C-alpha positions, 0 to 999 in steps of 0.5 A: 703943368706936367714940368711944375708937377715933375719938380714938386714931386721931390719934395712930397716925399717923405723922407726915411725918419728914425722910426723907418732905419730902426725897423730897418735894422731890425729886418736886418738882424732878423735876416742875418741870424742865421749867419750870426749864429753860425758865427758865434758857435766858433767863439765861446766869449762872443756867444756868451756876450750875445747871449747877456746882451739878448736877454737883457734887451728882450726882458727889458723892452716889454717894460721899455714900451709900457714905460713909453706909452704911459708917458705919452698918455701923461703928456697928452692928458696931464699938464704941468699946471694941472700938476702944480695945482695939486701941490700944497702951498707949504714948502716941506709938505710940498716937497714930500707930497711931490716925492711921493705923487712921481709914483703916480706918473710913470715916464722915463727920466728924460720926460721928467726934466722939461716938466719939472721945469715948467713945475719950477716957476709955478709950485716950489722949487724943492718940489719941482726938483722933487718931483724930477727925481722921483717919478722916473724912479719909484713909478710902478712900471720901474718897480714891476720891472726891477721885480721882474729882473730880481726874482724872489727877491721883493727887498731889492724892490722896496730898497730901490723905492726907499732910496730913490725916494729918500733921495728925491726929498733930501735933495727937494729940501736941500734945494729949499734951503740953499738953492738959488733961483738966479742959477736957472738961467734958461727960459721955459721949453716950448709947449706942443702946439696948441692946435695938435690933438690930443692923439698927436702929442700921445704919439710924437711923445711916445715915439720920441722916447722909445727911441731915445730910451731904446738907444740906451738900453742898446748901449747898457744892453752890449755894456753888460755883455762886454762886462761879462764876457771880457772883464777878468774874473779877478776884476769882479772879485775885487769889486765883490770883496770891497764895498767902498770899491764896489759903490763907487765903480757902480755909481760911476757905471750908472753916470756913464751908461745913461740907462732908461730906468725902465731898463736899467734893472735887468742890466745890474740883475745880469751882473751877478758877481756884483753884490747887491748893494753896489748894484742898488747904488746903479739902481738909484743913482742912475734915473737921478743923475747921469751924462744925458741928464746933465746934458738935458738939465744944462739945456733946460734951467741952465749950466750954472744950476746943472754944474751945482745941482748934478754933483750934489745929487750924486753924492746923495743918491749913492750915499742914501742907496748905500744906507738903505742897501745896508738896512735892507739888504744887509751882506745880501749877494 
């Protein structure tokens, strides 16, 4: 019997997961703080990069936590089937309602993709895609984070909300007109275990969203730090002096960095050398299309859908953000 217990004991041990590894990493960074501080004092560029990184990460983290908590609550208490019943039957009206309704459902873009896929089979397809684009871009958490990141610039918040909503509605209407259901080749993703409690669903969804979003926040904060410390000033002068170059550069940067919508405003705010209109493009394009969203859409909807939807979304989001930016922000820096 003792031999059996010793054999089974290793199977009962809980393996270290991503959350435990994250905590170990944070503790290690805290313990090495003095050594890192001493290292940075002799390197001005490293010190600048570290300051930018810490500033972006610390400012964004509370909003990221708030966003994933709300996202977990939505996953636990608000089912996609209930959302589908609330949509009007008329396709055009359903698109408009889905766009505005996205403001009431905070969460990151990662969570909106599977919800939209479930809505796709029960409501009008255009409304489902409109919700997928609007929910992570115009919800209260994102707008408050934008207001905090851009203090004293309420027009930036209004411009982001208007451009993101316009992007979502336009894409929904375009799908209603030219979209094809045969492009969606993947079946619905699996639901949570029906026997799982709401608390379990909440904790699992919140933990998943936090770990995934925090990873992209670290990447984004690191990229902002590198841009501030390593890129020569003449590069930003060229971007600032040419609207087209600035818009294209920031749109592509949003696609590559793949930041969480609850934290991207702080990265954009740190790029003070870039005018507001290109930075608005960065904030509108990011939650609508990036490399991680393309991968998720290909996995949930199918590759034929993703290769058509993502490029059109990039063009529409860039155009809407530029137009709204020029209208509301003008030549503001």
